[in-house]
N, C-alpha and C positions, 0 to 999 in steps of 0.2 A: 504494500500500500504506500502511496505517496504521502509525504509528510503534510502537504497542504490538504489532501483529502481527509486525513485523520483530524487535522486542526478544524476543518470545516464541519466535519461530522460532530465533533465535540461542541462547536458553537451552536449547531442546530439542535443537538440534544439538550443543551442548556436552555435554549429558547423554547423547548417543548415541541419542536417541529418534527422530531424523529423519535419513534419508539425504540426501545432496546432491541438490538439485533438487526433492525431494518437498515441502519446505516452501513453495516458491514456488507449486507447483501447488495445494496446499491453501489458501494465502492467496488465490489467484485464485478458487478455488471459493467461499470465504467472501464475497468481494466480489461475485461474480456472483449468489449466492443471498441476499445481504444478511443473512447469519447471523453470529453471533459466531464468531471464529476458534477459540475454545475449544470451542464446540459441534461444529464440524467435526472438530477433533482427536479428541474423544471418540468421535464417530460412526465415524470411520475407524479406530478402534482404536489410535491413536498413543499415547494415554495415558488414564488415568482422571481424573475431576475431582479426586480427592484428590491424585493425583500432580502434576497441574498446579499446584494450590494450593501444594503443598510446594516445588516447584521455583521458583515465582515468589517465595514467601516467603524462600527461601534466598538467591536472587539479590538481593532488595531488603533483606535483613537485617531483616525484620519478621516477627512471628508469624502463622501461619495460624489460621483459625477455622472451626468447623463451625456454621453458622447454624441448622441444623435442631434443635440442642439449646439454642438461645437462648431464654430466658424474656423475653417481651415486657414492657418497662417503658414505661408511658404517658408519664412525664415525660421520659425519654430521647428517645422518639419525637417529642415536641413541640419538641425542641431543633433539629431540622432539618425544615423544612417539606417536605411531600410533593413539591411541584413541584421543589424543589431536589434532593431525593434522587433523583427520577426523571430529571431533566435531566442530572445529573452521574454517574448510575449508582453510587450509594453507598447505605449503610444505617447509621444510627446504632446502635451497640451498647451504649455505656455513657457516662456523664458523671459526672465528679468535679470539682467546682468549675468552673473555666473550661476544662477539658480534655475534649474529646469523643473517644471511641473510635469510629472509623468503619471499616466494612468496605468495601474497594475491590477491584476486579478488576485495575485498572491503577495500581499505586503509583508509576509513573514519570512520570505526567502532573503536573508541578510547577505549571503554570499553573492547571489545574483545581482542584488542592488549595488554591492561594492564593485562588481565588474562593470556595471553601467557607469558608475562614477568615474572609474579609471578611463574607460573608453571615451566618454564625453568631456572629461576634465572639469565637470561641473558638480555642484551640490544638487541633491535631489529633494524635491517636495512631492510627496506621494498623494495621489487620489485613487479611489477604488472604483473599478467597473468589473464587468464579467469578461471571461475569456472570449466569449462569442462576440460581444459588443466591441471589444478591443480589436479582434481579428477583422470584423466587418469594417470598422473605421480605418484601420491600418491599410487594408487592401484598397479601399476606395480612395484614400488620401494620397498614398504613394503612387497609385495608378494615375491620378490627376497630374502629379508631377511628371511622370513619364510621358503622359499625353501632351504636356507642354513642349517636350522635345519632339514628339510625333507631329505636333502642330507645325513646328518649324520645318520638318521634313515632308509634310503633307503636300502631295502633288508635285514633289520634286523628283525629276527624272535625271539620274546621273549617267545615262547611257552615253552622253557625249563628253563625259569627263573621265579620264582614265590615266593612271600612272603608266609610264613606259614599261612595256612587258619585260624588257631586259633587266629592269631594276628588281623585279621580283625573282627573276631567274638567278641573278647574282646572289640574292639573299637566301635563295633556297626556300622561299615561302610557299607553303601549301595552301592554296586558296580554298581547298575543300574542307579545311579544318577551321575556317572562320565561323564563329558562333553568331547567333542572332544579334547579341549585344555588340559584338565586334563589327558586324555588318552595319548596324545603326551608326556606329562611330565612323566607319569608313564613309558612309553616305553623308554624315554630318560634315566631316572635313571637306568632302567634295563640294558640298553646298556652299561652305564658306568660300572656297576657292572660286567657284563659278560666279557667285554673287559679287565677290570682290573684283573679278576680272570684268564682269559686265558693267559695273558701276564706275570703272576707271580708278579703282583704289590703288594706291602705291604700296601700302604696308597693312598687314593684318596682325593685330595684337591679341593674344589669348592670355588673359590675366587672371591668375588664381587669387581669390580672397578667402576669408575665413569660412564663409557659408555659401559661396557661389563662384561661378567662373564667368567673367565678362569678356565678350569678344568685341573689339573696337576696330574700326577701319580708319586709316588716314586717307582722306580724300581732299584734294585741293589744298593740302598742307595742314588741314585741321582734323582733329580726332572726333569720330562719331561712334556712339554706341550702336552696335549692330544686333546683338542678341545676348541674353542672359541664360546660362546653362546651369543645371544642378551640379553641386560639388562632386557628386559621385562619378561624373563623367570626366573629371579632370585628368586623371592618370591615363585613362584609355586614349584620350585625344592626344596627349603628349607622346605616348608610346607610338601611336599611329604615325605621327609626323616624324618621329625618330626613325621608324622603319623606312619611311619614304625617303628620308635624307641619309640613310646608311649610318646612323649614329648609334652609340652605345645605349641600349635601353636600360641597362642596369645602373648606369652612372647617373646619379641625381644630385651629386654634391659639387660638380664642376660645370662651368659653362661649356657649351658645345656649339660648333658652327658646322653647317652642312648645306647641301643644295639638292634639289630634285627637279624633274621636268614633268609637266603634265600635258596631255593632249586634250585640248578643249575644242571639240569639233574637229576641224582639219588643221588647227593651229597649235603648234608646240610652244609652250610658255615656260620659261625658267623661273625658279623660285630660290631665293637665298634665305637660309634659315639660321636663326640664332636662338639658343635656349639658355636661359639664365636662372640659377636657383634664387628664389626669393623666400620671404617668410612663410608663405602658405603653399609652397610647392615650387613648380618650375614655370616661369613665364616664357612663352613662345612668341617669337616675332618672325614672320617671313615677308620678305620684299618681293614684289611681283616685277619681273623683268620681261616685259612684253616688247619684243623688238619691233612689232608692227606699229607701236605707238612712238617709236623713236623718230624724232625730227632729223632726217638725214640731210635735208636742204638747209644750208647755213642761213639762207635768206628768209627762211620761214620761221626763224626763232623770234622775230618781232623786235629786234633791237632798234634803238634810235639810229638815225642815219649816220651821225658822227661816230657812234660806237661801232656800228657795222663796218664803216669805212676803215676804222682803226684795226678791227679784227681781221678783215680781209687782207689789208696791207701786210699785217704780220704773218699771216698764213702763206703769203706768196714770197716771203723772203727765203733765200737759200740756206741760211743758218741763223742761229740765235735761239733764245728761249722765250716761250709764251707761257705765262702763268695765269691760271684762273683760280681765284680764291673765293672762299665763302664757307658757311656752315654746312653740315651734313643735310642733304635733301634740298640744296639750293639749285640743282640743275647743272652742276659743274661737268659731270660726266657727259651729259647730253651735248653741252657746248663743245667739249673736246671731240666727241664722236662726230659731230657735224663738221668740224675742221678736218678730221681724218677723211671723211667722205669727200670733202671739197678738194683735198690735196691728192688723194689716192689716184694713181694712174699706172698703166703697165710699165712705164719707164722709171718708176720710183720704188725703192725698197722701203716699205713702211712697216715698222715693228712696234708692238705695244707690250708693256709689262703692267699687269693688272692684278689686283687682289680683291675679289676674283674677277674673271672676265665676265662682265655683265651682259654685253651684247656681242654676238659673233658677227663679224663683218667679212663679206666675201672679198678675197684678194689681199687681206691684211694678215700678217703673221702676229698672232696674239699669244703671249706667254703668260700663263697663270702662275702667280707667286705661290710657293709651297714651303712655308717655314719649317714644317715637320721634316721635310726632305732636305732642308738646308738651303733652299732656293729663296733668298730674300730679295727685296727690291734692289739693293746695291749689288748683290751677286748676279742677279739676272741682267741688270744694266751693263755690268762689266762684260758679260758673255755676249750680249746682243751687239755690243759695239764691235765685236770681232766678226759679226755677220754682215759687215759692209752695209749698214743702214743709211738711208738718206734722211728719213724722218723717224723720230722716236717719240712715242707717247708713253709717259710714265704716269701710272694711275695716281700716285700721291708721293710727295716728298715728305718722308716721316722723320728723317734724321740727318745729321750733318754729313755723314758719309755719302748718303744718296745724293744730297744736294751738291757736294763737291764733284761727284762723278758727272752729274747732270750739267753742271756749269762747264766743266772741261769738255764735255761732249758738244755743248753749244759753241764753244770757242774753237773747236777743231773741225768745223764744217758740217755739223748736224743741226737740223731743226728739231728742237726739243719742246714738247708740250707736256705740261704737268699741272698739278693742283697743290694748293697749300690752304691751311685754315687760318685766315686772317679776316679782320672786319672790313677793311677797305683796301684799295690798291696801294696808296702810299705807305701804309704800315707794313706791307709785305717786304719792303726794303729793310726795315728795322728787323723784321723776323728773320730774314736771310742772314743778316750780319750777326744776329744773336746766335744763330745756328753754326757760326764759325766761318762763314764765307767772307773773304776780304772784300771791302767796299769796291775796290778796283775791279775785282772779278764780277761782282754783282752788276756794276755799270757796263762792263764790256760784253757780258753774255746776254743781258736781258733786252728783248725787243719790245714787249708789251706786257703790262701787268693789268689784269682785269679783276674786278670784284663783282659777284653776281648774287642776286636774290630772285625769288619767285614771288610774284604778287598775284592775288586772286582776281580773276576777271569778273566784272559785274554781269549778272544775268540780263540779257537783252530783253527778256519778256516782262520783267517786273521792276527794273531799275527806275527810280523816280528822281526828277530834277531837284536840286537843292541850291539855295542862294545863301551866300555868306558875304559879310561886309568886306570891302577891299582891305581894310586894316588887318583883319583876321587872316586873309590869304597871304598878305605880305609877311606876316608873322610866321606862317607855315613855311615860307621859302620862296614864294613867287616874287618876281622882280617888278619894278614899276613899269618897265617897258613891255612886259608881257601883256598888259591890258590893252596895248595899242598894236600888238603884233597880229596880223591877219592869219598867220600860221598856227596861232594858239587860240582856239575857239573859246576857251574858258566856259565850256558847258559842263558843269559839275553835276554828278549824280551820287545817290546813296543807295544802299541795298534795301530791298523790301522783303523779298521771299515769296516763292510760289512753288507749286508742285514740280516744276521743271528744274529747280535748282536746289542748292544747299545754302540756306540762310542768305539768299540774295546773290550768291556767287556761283559761277559755273566755269570751271577750267582755270588755268593759270597762264601767265606770260612771264617772260624773263626781263629783268632789269640788269643792265650791264654797264658798269663803270670801267672805262678804259683809260689807262695812263701810258702814253708813248714814252719810251725812254729816249727823249730828245737829247741833243748835245748839252743843253743847259741843265737838264735834269741829271744827266750822267755826271756832269762836273760837280754839281751839288752833292751827289752821292759820294763821290770820291773825296770831297772836302768834308764829309761827315756832317753836312748841314742838318739842322733840326727837321724832323719829319713835317712839322707845320709849314716850314718855309718851302719844302719840296712840294707839298700839296698846293700851296699858294702859286708857285711857279707853274705847276701843271694846269691849274685852273686858268691862269692867264694865257695859256697856250691852247685853250679850248676844251679841256677835259670836262666831261659831264659826270657829276657825282651820282650816286644811287638815288639820293633824295631828289635831285633835279630830274633824272629820268622818270622817277615815279610821279612827280608833279606834272610833267608834260603829258603822261598817260592819263592822269586824273582829269586834266584840262580837256582832253579829247573824249572823255566819257567812258574810257575803257575800265577804269577802276575807281574806287572811292578814296577820299582823303584819309579816312580812318584806316584803310588798308596800307596806304603809303606810310602813315605815321607808325604803324605797327611793324613794318618791315624794314624801314630805313632810319638812319640817324640824321639829325639836323646838321647842316653844313656849318 
């Protein structure tokens, strides 16, 4: 006989609900039929469910509860995993701070309650219900949570989304062994990928928190919440992406980087994956590298005429160095790739060194950096200089050694294109000198230094005109002569928002600040002039700053003044 059955029999006998000997018979029947003792008691008419709950509650000195009147709270439900609730026969009712209110049928099982405390990490407040009512409520409630995921997947057909077959063959995965739960996870990840690609998303963030998993998309430079998933799916989703990226599933304490390729319809799209351990698990971010969205025509980037003229001039030089600077996600790679496409021809040997190779370009020799194998930027650059290149694209200058080799390459008859992380074009000079490059070498090797940002484009369907006083516009950076210039329409707009866009914006455009290394600028660099003086000289020679480029686009109605203020610094 179970200890709870004996305890309940004693309670009923004390209350006069059972005659001597009948309790043992009903207990034996419950054991023989493998039914809960409470169910047998109700069926035999010994007591009602309500009476049983009241008697147990009184004996244990804890309150009873009617679960049929309970309002489902998703957050409370996530505090106790479904398997724990099922195995221990309990149901979470409420949670305040670190105290969980739990409905139990047997409040006398101290060991079971201790296990639940350890699993949840919370203190327990007990209420009493019957086994049958707890089971009904648990099945219904956790099913609703599962249906929330099913709702996300409803009507989603992933027939046109597939991982390259060779990826599974290399991993030796047996698709016949995928369970229903695994299949749902596969379908969910495929949906994330398909939705992100269809919406023009650049990055997908899968973020674990204490009680849920949030999926966010970066679209047009801003983060947007896409879906909220139950906590129990966290590990399965992460494992799925690790398998796709050929990463170590068992490793959860160290960051991991990988990549995979998906076929969406007839188009193959590359994804770059980063997995980082955080407080509540592993955060996964994958960047979408869709080569079909790559602007290959340099003239389609939308630069100002002066900036475009400077950039084209530099690309047509036989040797020297072109640097594009800016933060991560500012479009530097796209700008460099457009230059590569512009320069590439059968009579030119063009080699790139990248970490990783983001977009594959026909006719260009692209070398992926592999630090694990000892192939660093500096090492790869040394090697390719022995390959008789005419043009070298270096994905990023990360250290003084790489910078030194790049500068020497530019001085010995090669056209070198690369990136740095600085805020504006003039400060790049200071950055290069700080990295150990001699000012004379900086001046001699550099052709053009660019700073780039991406601004959000106003939605043409909902943007609305706005009027600001002249004083306010001048304070923002407009010049007095701008108001009389026929080439500057001064038609200002602000975002409104509609079903066709995201908060009033749709798409992005590039802002490019270009500083030519003229003879006067070179002389100032060699003389170690202050960076403010160098900037002043460049401005006097026609350089357009990021803020100036942004204001001109705002005056044409392409973007808003709020966006320009957010993306650029005042001159």
